[in-house]
C-alpha positions as CSV (number, residue, x, y, z in Angstrom):
1,M,24.7,4.6,-3.7
2,R,21.7,5.4,-1.4
3,R,22.5,6.6,2.0
4,L,19.1,5.3,4.0
5,A,19.2,5.7,7.4
6,L,19.4,1.9,8.1
7,F,17.4,-0.5,10.5
8,L,18.5,-4.1,11.3
9,V,15.6,-6.3,12.1
10,L,15.1,-9.1,14.6
11,A,12.0,-10.2,15.4
12,A,10.4,-12.4,17.1
13,L,7.5,-13.8,15.0
14,L,4.1,-14.5,16.0
15,P,1.0,-14.0,14.2
16,L,1.2,-9.9,13.2
17,G,-1.3,-8.0,12.0
18,L,-0.6,-6.3,8.3
19,L,-1.6,-3.8,5.9
20,G,-4.2,-6.1,3.8
21,Q,-4.3,-5.7,0.3
22,T,-7.1,-7.9,-1.2
23,T,-6.9,-8.8,-5.1
24,G,-6.3,-5.6,-7.1
25,P,-8.2,-4.0,-10.0
26,G,-8.4,-6.4,-13.3
27,V,-6.7,-9.0,-11.2
28,A,-8.3,-12.9,-12.9
29,I,-9.4,-15.5,-10.4
30,A,-9.4,-19.1,-12.1
31,P,-13.2,-19.5,-13.3
32,G,-15.2,-20.9,-10.5
33,T,-13.0,-20.8,-7.9
34,A,-13.6,-18.4,-5.1
35,P,-10.3,-16.7,-3.4
36,L,-10.2,-17.7,-0.1
37,N,-11.0,-15.3,2.9
38,I,-7.6,-15.4,5.2
39,S,-7.8,-13.3,8.6
40,Q,-6.4,-10.1,9.1
41,T,-3.5,-11.8,11.5
42,A,-2.9,-14.6,8.7
43,G,-2.3,-13.1,5.2
44,W,2.0,-12.9,4.0
45,V,4.1,-11.4,7.7
46,V,7.4,-9.4,7.2
47,Y,9.9,-10.7,9.3
48,Q,13.5,-9.6,9.1
49,I,14.1,-5.9,7.1
50,L,17.8,-5.7,7.2
51,D,20.7,-3.2,6.1
52,T,24.8,-3.8,6.0
53,A,25.9,-0.3,6.1
54,G,23.2,-0.5,9.8
55,Q,26.3,-2.8,10.8
56,P,29.2,-3.3,13.1
57,T,31.1,-4.6,9.8
58,P,29.5,-3.1,7.2
59,C,30.4,-4.5,3.8
60,S,34.1,-3.3,2.8
61,S,34.9,-0.8,0.2
62,S,36.3,-3.1,-1.9
63,A,35.8,-6.9,-2.4
64,S,34.1,-10.1,-3.6
65,S,31.7,-11.4,-1.0
66,C,30.4,-9.3,2.4
67,V,28.4,-11.3,4.7
68,I,25.2,-9.6,6.4
69,T,24.0,-10.8,10.0
70,T,20.3,-11.5,10.5
71,G,18.5,-12.4,13.5
72,T,17.4,-16.1,13.9
73,S,16.1,-17.3,10.5
74,L,13.0,-19.3,10.8
75,S,11.6,-22.7,8.9
76,G,10.1,-22.4,5.6
77,T,10.1,-18.5,5.3
78,M,11.1,-16.9,2.1
79,K,14.1,-14.6,1.7
80,A,15.7,-12.0,-0.8
81,I,19.0,-10.0,-0.5
82,C,19.7,-7.2,-3.0
83,A,22.8,-5.5,-3.7
84,A,23.3,-2.0,-4.8
85,I,27.5,-2.3,-5.7
86,G,29.8,-0.3,-6.7
87,L,30.9,-1.3,-10.0
88,T,28.1,-1.7,-12.7
89,G,30.2,-4.7,-14.2
90,I,29.8,-6.7,-11.3
91,T,26.6,-9.3,-10.4
92,I,25.7,-11.5,-7.4
93,S,26.7,-14.7,-8.1
94,S,26.0,-17.0,-5.3
95,A,24.9,-16.7,-1.6
96,T,25.4,-19.3,1.1
97,S,23.9,-19.9,4.8
98,T,23.5,-23.0,6.3
99,G,20.4,-25.5,5.0
100,D,19.1,-22.6,2.0
101,T,19.3,-23.1,-1.3
102,W,20.1,-19.6,-3.1
103,V,18.6,-18.7,-6.3
104,H,20.2,-16.0,-8.9
105,P,17.5,-14.5,-11.2
106,T,18.6,-14.2,-15.0
107,N,16.6,-10.4,-15.0
108,T,17.1,-8.8,-12.1
109,A,20.8,-7.3,-13.0
110,Q,20.8,-3.9,-13.6
111,S,23.8,-1.1,-13.3
112,G,25.1,-2.3,-10.4
113,F,22.1,-3.8,-9.0
114,D,21.3,-7.3,-8.6
115,C,19.1,-9.8,-6.8
116,I,19.3,-13.5,-5.5
117,Y,16.7,-15.2,-3.4
118,A,16.0,-18.1,-1.2
119,A,12.7,-19.9,-1.0
120,S,11.1,-22.4,1.9
121,G,14.3,-21.3,4.0
122,A,16.1,-23.5,6.5
123,S,15.9,-22.1,10.6
124,G,18.4,-21.4,12.7
125,N,20.5,-18.9,10.1
126,T,22.4,-15.6,11.9
127,S,24.3,-14.6,8.3
128,V,24.5,-15.1,4.9
129,T,27.5,-14.6,2.7
130,V,26.6,-13.1,-0.9
131,N,29.6,-13.5,-3.3
132,F,30.2,-11.4,-6.5
133,S,31.1,-12.4,-9.8
134,G,34.4,-10.1,-9.5
135,T,36.2,-7.8,-7.1
136,Y,33.7,-4.8,-6.8
137,S,35.3,-1.3,-6.2
138,G,33.6,1.3,-4.3
139,G,31.5,-0.2,-2.0
140,A,28.4,-2.3,-1.7
141,E,25.4,-2.6,0.2
142,L,23.2,-5.5,1.0
143,Y,19.1,-5.8,1.9
144,Y,17.6,-8.2,3.2
145,Y,13.8,-9.4,3.3
146,E,12.5,-12.9,5.4
147,V,9.1,-12.8,4.8
148,K,6.3,-15.4,6.1
149,P,3.9,-17.1,4.1
150,P,0.0,-16.9,5.4
151,A,-0.1,-19.1,8.4
152,T,-0.5,-23.2,7.4
153,Y,-0.1,-22.5,3.6
154,S,4.0,-22.5,2.4
155,G,5.8,-20.3,0.0
156,S,7.4,-20.7,-3.1
157,F,8.9,-18.3,-5.5
158,D,6.9,-16.9,-8.2
159,A,8.2,-14.0,-10.3
160,S,11.2,-11.2,-10.5
161,G,12.5,-8.6,-12.9
162,S,14.2,-5.8,-13.0
163,V,14.2,-2.0,-14.8
164,Y,16.4,1.3,-16.0
165,D,14.8,4.1,-15.2
166,N,17.9,6.5,-16.2
167,Y,18.0,9.7,-14.9
168,A,15.2,12.6,-13.7
169,C,12.4,10.0,-13.5
170,L,10.2,11.8,-11.6
171,P,8.2,9.2,-10.8
172,C,10.6,6.5,-11.4
173,A,8.3,3.0,-12.7
174,G,8.4,0.0,-10.9
175,V,9.1,-3.5,-12.1
176,P,5.9,-5.1,-13.7
177,L,5.0,-8.7,-12.6
178,T,3.0,-11.8,-13.8
179,L,1.9,-12.9,-10.2
180,T,-0.4,-16.3,-9.6
181,G,-1.6,-15.7,-6.6
182,T,-2.1,-13.4,-3.3
183,D,1.6,-13.0,-2.9
184,F,4.8,-10.7,-1.3
185,V,6.5,-8.5,-3.2
186,V,9.3,-6.4,-2.9
187,Q,10.4,-3.9,-5.1
188,M,13.6,-2.9,-4.2
189,T,15.4,0.4,-5.8
190,N,19.1,1.6,-5.0
191,A,18.2,5.4,-5.7
192,F,17.4,7.7,-2.9
193,F,14.1,9.0,-2.3
194,T,14.1,11.3,0.8
195,N,10.4,11.7,1.7
196,F,10.0,7.5,1.0
197,Q,7.8,7.0,3.8
198,Q,5.1,8.9,2.1
199,P,2.2,6.7,1.8
200,N,1.8,7.7,-1.5
201,G,5.7,7.1,-2.7
202,W,4.7,4.2,-4.1
203,T,1.5,3.4,-5.9
204,N,-0.5,0.4,-6.8
205,G,-0.9,-0.9,-3.4
206,Y,2.5,-0.6,-2.1
207,Q,3.3,0.4,1.2
208,G,7.0,2.3,1.2
209,D,8.6,1.1,4.2
210,W,12.0,2.7,5.7
211,L,14.5,1.5,3.6
212,G,12.5,3.4,0.8
213,F,11.2,0.3,-1.2
214,G,7.8,-0.6,-1.6
215,E,6.4,-4.0,-0.2
216,G,2.8,-5.4,-2.3
217,V,2.2,-7.2,1.2
218,N,-1.1,-9.4,0.0
219,E,-0.9,-8.2,-3.6
220,S,-2.5,-9.6,-6.4
221,N,-1.8,-7.1,-8.8
222,G,1.2,-7.6,-10.9
223,G,1.3,-4.1,-12.9
224,A,4.1,-1.9,-12.2
225,P,3.9,0.8,-9.6
226,S,5.8,4.0,-9.6
227,V,7.9,5.5,-6.8
228,L,8.0,9.3,-6.0
229,G,10.6,11.3,-3.5
230,S,11.3,14.4,-2.6
231,N,15.0,13.9,-4.5
232,F,15.6,12.0,-7.7
233,P,18.3,11.0,-10.0
234,T,20.0,13.6,-11.8
235,S,22.9,12.9,-14.3
236,T,24.7,15.6,-11.7
237,N,23.9,13.9,-8.0
238,S,24.6,10.8,-6.5
239,Y,20.4,9.1,-6.6
240,G,21.0,8.1,-9.8
241,P,20.5,6.1,-11.7
242,A,17.4,4.4,-10.9
243,V,17.2,0.6,-11.2
244,V,14.4,-1.4,-9.7
245,A,14.7,-4.8,-9.2
246,A,11.6,-7.1,-7.6
247,V,11.3,-10.1,-6.0
248,A,7.6,-11.9,-5.6
249,F,6.5,-15.0,-3.8
250,K,3.7,-16.5,-3.8
251,S,1.7,-19.4,-1.2
252,T,-0.3,-22.8,-1.5
253,A,-3.1,-20.7,-0.4
254,G,-3.5,-18.9,-4.1
255,Y,-5.1,-15.9,-4.6
256,F,-7.3,-14.9,-1.0
257,T,-8.5,-11.9,0.3
258,T,-8.1,-10.5,4.0
259,P,-10.4,-8.1,6.0
260,T,-9.9,-4.2,5.5
261,P,-7.5,-3.0,8.3
262,T,-8.1,-1.8,11.0
263,W,-5.4,0.6,11.4
264,T,-4.0,2.2,8.3
265,L,-0.9,4.6,7.6
266,K,-1.6,8.3,6.6
267,N,1.3,10.1,7.0
268,S,4.9,9.0,8.1
269,P,7.4,11.9,7.2
270,D,11.2,10.8,6.8
271,N,12.4,12.2,10.2
272,Q,14.4,15.3,10.7
273,S,16.3,17.2,12.8
274,V,15.2,20.9,14.1
275,S,16.5,23.8,16.3
276,C,13.9,24.6,18.8
277,S,14.5,27.7,20.9
278,P,12.6,26.6,22.7
279,S,10.4,26.8,20.1
280,C,10.0,25.7,16.7
281,S,8.0,24.2,13.8
282,L,7.8,20.9,12.2
283,N,6.9,20.1,8.3
284,I,5.0,17.1,8.3
285,L,4.6,16.9,4.4
286,I,1.3,16.0,3.9
287,N,-1.7,17.8,5.4
288,S,-3.0,16.2,8.7
289,T,-7.0,14.9,8.0
290,T,-9.6,15.4,10.9
291,G,-10.3,12.4,13.2
292,D,-6.9,10.8,12.7
293,L,-4.3,9.1,15.3
294,G,-1.1,11.5,15.7
295,V,2.1,10.3,17.4
296,L,5.2,13.1,18.0
297,S,8.4,11.5,19.7
298,V,11.3,13.6,20.0
299,A,14.9,13.0,20.8
300,S,16.7,15.5,22.9
301,Q,21.1,15.7,23.3
302,T,20.3,17.6,26.7
303,A,19.2,15.4,29.3
304,S,15.3,16.2,31.0
305,C,14.8,18.2,27.7
306,F,11.0,16.9,26.9
307,I,8.2,18.6,25.0
308,S,6.6,20.6,27.0
309,S,3.4,21.3,24.4
310,A,2.6,20.5,21.0
311,T,0.0,22.0,18.5
312,I,-1.4,20.9,15.2
313,G,-4.1,23.3,13.0
314,G,-4.4,24.8,16.6
315,G,-5.2,21.6,18.4
316,S,-3.2,20.7,21.2
317,L,-1.5,17.2,21.5
318,T,-1.5,15.3,24.9
319,V,2.4,15.1,26.4
320,P,2.0,12.2,28.6
321,A,4.5,12.4,31.7
322,G,4.9,8.3,31.0
323,A,6.6,8.3,27.9
324,Q,9.0,10.6,29.3
325,Q,12.6,9.6,30.3
326,S,16.2,10.9,30.6
327,S,19.8,9.6,31.8
328,A,22.7,11.7,31.9
329,T,24.5,9.6,29.2
330,A,21.5,8.7,27.0
331,K,20.3,12.1,27.4
332,A,16.5,12.2,27.0
333,I,12.9,11.3,24.5
334,S,9.1,12.5,25.2
335,A,6.5,12.2,23.0
336,A,2.7,13.6,22.2
337,Y,-0.3,12.7,20.5
338,T,-3.9,13.8,19.7
339,L,-6.5,11.1,19.7
340,N,-8.6,13.7,16.8
341,A,-5.9,15.5,14.3
342,T,-7.0,18.9,13.4
343,G,-7.6,18.4,9.5
344,G,-5.5,20.9,6.8
345,A,-2.5,21.6,9.0
346,S,0.9,21.1,7.1
347,S,2.8,21.7,10.1
348,I,3.3,20.9,14.1
349,S,3.9,23.9,16.1
350,L,6.7,22.6,19.3
351,T,7.8,23.7,22.3
352,M,10.5,22.2,24.5
353,T,11.9,22.7,27.8
354,C,15.1,23.3,26.9
355,S,17.0,25.1,24.0
356,G,18.8,22.9,21.5
357,T,18.1,20.6,18.4
358,V,15.7,17.9,18.8
359,W,15.0,14.8,16.7
360,W,11.5,14.4,15.6
361,D,9.8,11.7,14.0
362,Y,5.8,11.5,13.6
363,V,3.0,9.6,12.4
364,E,-0.2,10.0,11.2
365,V,-3.0,7.2,11.2
366,A,-6.4,6.6,10.8
367,K,-9.1,4.1,12.3
368,A,-11.8,2.4,10.9
369,G,-15.0,2.3,13.1
370,G,-14.5,4.4,16.3
371,S,-12.5,6.7,17.7
372,P,-8.7,5.8,18.7
373,V,-8.2,5.4,22.6
374,L,-4.7,5.4,24.6
375,D,-4.5,2.2,25.3
376,Q,-0.9,1.7,27.6
377,I,2.4,3.7,27.5
378,S,5.5,3.6,29.5
379,A,9.4,4.3,29.1
380,A,12.7,2.9,30.5
381,T,16.5,2.9,30.6
382,N,18.5,0.4,29.4
383,T,22.2,-0.5,30.5
384,T,24.8,-0.4,27.9
385,S,24.2,-3.2,25.5
386,V,24.5,-3.5,21.5
387,T,21.2,-5.0,21.8
388,P,18.9,-2.6,23.8
389,A,15.3,-3.8,24.7
390,G,12.8,-1.3,23.5
391,V,9.3,-1.0,25.8
392,A,6.9,-4.4,26.9
393,L,4.2,-3.2,26.7
394,G,2.0,-6.4,28.3
395,S,-1.2,-4.6,29.8
396,L,-2.9,-4.0,26.4
397,T,-6.9,-4.3,26.7
398,G,-7.3,-3.7,22.8
399,T,-7.0,-6.7,20.6
400,N,-6.0,-5.2,17.4
401,D,-3.5,-1.6,18.5
402,F,-1.8,1.0,17.0
403,C,1.9,0.9,18.8
404,F,4.9,3.1,18.5
405,Q,8.2,2.7,20.1
406,G,11.3,5.3,20.6
407,I,14.9,5.2,21.2
408,Q,17.9,8.1,22.0
409,E,20.8,7.3,22.5
410,Q,24.0,9.8,23.1
411,T,27.6,7.7,21.4
412,A,25.1,4.9,18.9
413,I,23.3,4.7,15.8
414,P,20.4,2.7,16.9
415,Y,19.2,0.7,13.4
416,A,17.2,-1.7,14.3
417,Q,14.2,-3.2,16.3
418,T,11.7,-6.1,16.3
419,Y,8.5,-4.7,15.3
420,L,8.7,-4.1,12.1
421,T,7.3,-7.3,11.1
422,G,3.8,-7.1,9.7
423,G,3.2,-4.7,12.8
424,Y,5.9,-2.4,13.2
425,N,6.6,-1.0,9.9
426,G,8.4,1.5,9.1
427,G,9.0,5.0,11.2
428,G,11.6,7.5,11.7
429,N,15.0,6.2,11.4
430,Q,18.8,8.2,11.1
431,N,22.2,7.7,10.3
432,S,23.9,10.1,12.8
433,T,25.6,9.3,16.1
434,G,24.1,10.4,18.6
435,W,20.2,11.0,17.7
436,G,17.3,8.7,18.3
437,S,15.2,6.5,16.3
438,S,11.2,5.1,16.4
439,S,9.1,2.8,14.6
440,Y,5.3,2.6,14.4
441,G,3.1,-0.9,14.4
442,L,-0.2,-1.3,12.7
443,N,-2.7,-3.4,13.6
444,M,-0.5,-5.2,16.6
445,S,-1.6,-8.0,19.1
446,A,-2.0,-7.7,22.3
447,T,0.5,-10.8,22.2
448,N,3.1,-9.5,20.0
449,A,2.4,-6.1,22.0
450,A,3.7,-7.3,24.9
451,I,7.2,-8.8,23.6
452,A,9.6,-6.3,24.2
453,P,11.3,-4.9,20.4
454,T,15.4,-5.3,20.5
455,W,16.8,-2.8,19.1
456,F,20.9,-3.1,17.1
457,N,23.3,-0.9,17.9
458,N,26.5,-0.1,15.7
459,V,28.4,0.1,19.4
460,T,27.5,-0.3,22.9
461,A,25.7,2.4,24.7
462,I,23.1,3.2,27.0
463,S,19.8,3.9,26.3
464,V,16.2,5.6,27.1
465,V,12.8,4.5,25.3
466,W,9.4,4.9,25.1
467,G,6.7,2.8,23.9
468,G,2.7,3.3,23.6
469,C,-0.4,1.6,21.9
470,W,-3.6,3.1,20.6
471,K,-6.9,0.6,20.5
């Protein structure tokens, strides 16, 4: 079973920016029909992504059902749940949540992995019970997606499927689907790919999210994607065999196009811990590109231990005092950024104000048209909470920003944030008590950035947070 760093996303949905994917190569549009041109903020929107292993009450090691806690569901959203089940002969039999009709496809069950979906879901739900065909053993894990169809349009189920990739696939094949519109597609896998957040981890226009799954947002190409990571299944490790299951939702908008997004993800390496004395080197996996915006977040288990300086390829990063926050209980978090990355660098040279182990996250994005400019940055300390707030960035002058949020807690594991939706989509994550997490947002509107994200802990804890946006 995969062990992934985990977020639970609770979102207050507003029209958010998207990683726009137009009709793919070879996609047929009905003769005489011009595809709609839907605005960048009005296509498919990811509302919630959840994982039971990141919740205070995960699935039992042996049971015939499991409950996944969710943020409050919206009316008219599409929902999909996949389960990695410890006993391979067990499948999903049904799911229940008030007002939802859950449907079990006949083609998603593969070797201890299975899916179920609900189209045009009900609002107000905060949990879903998933029932299995028998009592599993060896544990189970549920993955939940809730997505909103394009604004003013309604959604429905389009296609599903699964593939069994066996062991030692590198890359591993995704699921080919016959799509009948510009869809939201999620390709979920039970395999563990360490560098799942690399932009080139998934092909065919799919973007890897923080669970390692491939999201086809505004996807019209039903061709099978592939996924590549540094850890791949073998017959002697716990990463396989690889199974991929896919669920696709269409909308009454049919085929449509979206403009090229302002911000494009270039690099988001799986976050890491490193020992600094007080200097250290951070391997960012993909060489930097000249002119990109690069943002670094560092969490320390020592109070008042902040970034002192950082360079990438010889170019210095700005270390803003406004992103530094410390607490005797939560310890410390800080940030650094470059508005014009030096190209060809494979690492960041970091110096802290103290020696010790830190946890770091780095995201690099490219801006279409013009150079990045800092819009707003701020930090705060939260009192003890199981749902600490991030930073509300309500003074933006940009209309379509790249935003980043970071959190550090000493006694809890922060799994989640609201800002995964269409904007905040991924970023660092971890499953070790005492380390921080982070998330980034592509193409965030000023309205949405003004809403503080909500993180979700496995226990109550004091936390320190920072957030920043660039226009």
